[in-house]
N, C-alpha and C positions, 0 to 999 in steps of 0.2 A: 504494500500500500504506500503510495507516495504522499509526501507532505502537501498540505493545502497552502500554497504560497500566497493566497489572497488574505490569509489571516495575518494580522500584524501583532500578534501577542508575543511578548518577549520571554515567556517561560522556557521555550525550547532552546534559546541561545546559550544557556549554561551547560548544555549537554552536547556531546558529539555522538551521533548515532552511527554505529558500524554498518547498519543496514541501508543507510542513505549514501549512495555513491558520491554525490556532490560534496557531502561533508568530509568524507574520507579523502577525496581528491583535493579539497581545499587545504586540509592539514598536510597532505603530501607535498603540495606545491609551496605552501608557506614556509615549511621547515626542511624542504628537500629530503623527504623520507621515502623509503620504499613502502609499498602497500602493506607488506607483512609487518613492518615496524610500526606503522600507523595503527594497524589493527591490534597489535600487542599493547600499545599505550592506551588505546580505548578500553581494552579488556582490563588492563592493570588498574586503571583509575575509574572504572565504572562509567566511562563516558564523561567524567567531570572535566569540562573544557579548561577551567582555571588550573587544575592540578597538572593536566597534560602540558599546557603551555608553560607553566612554571618550570616543570622538569626540562623541557626543551630549551627554554631561555637560559637556564642554569648551565646547560651543556654547551650552548652556543656563545658564551660570553667571550 
C-alpha cells in the first residue's frame, strides 16, 4: 500500500519506512549508502529517523 501524498500530516516524518522505496532511496542518496546498509539502520533503530541520522552524522564528521 502506498502513502497518500495528499495528506500533509507530519506524524510520518519521524519514521523511515523500509517498505517505502522512496524513503529508502532518499536515505541512500543523502548519506551515500548501499540499500543493505540503509535497511540495516532502519531495522536497528526501528525506523527512528533522528537516531539513524544521528548515527550517520557521527560517522561522517
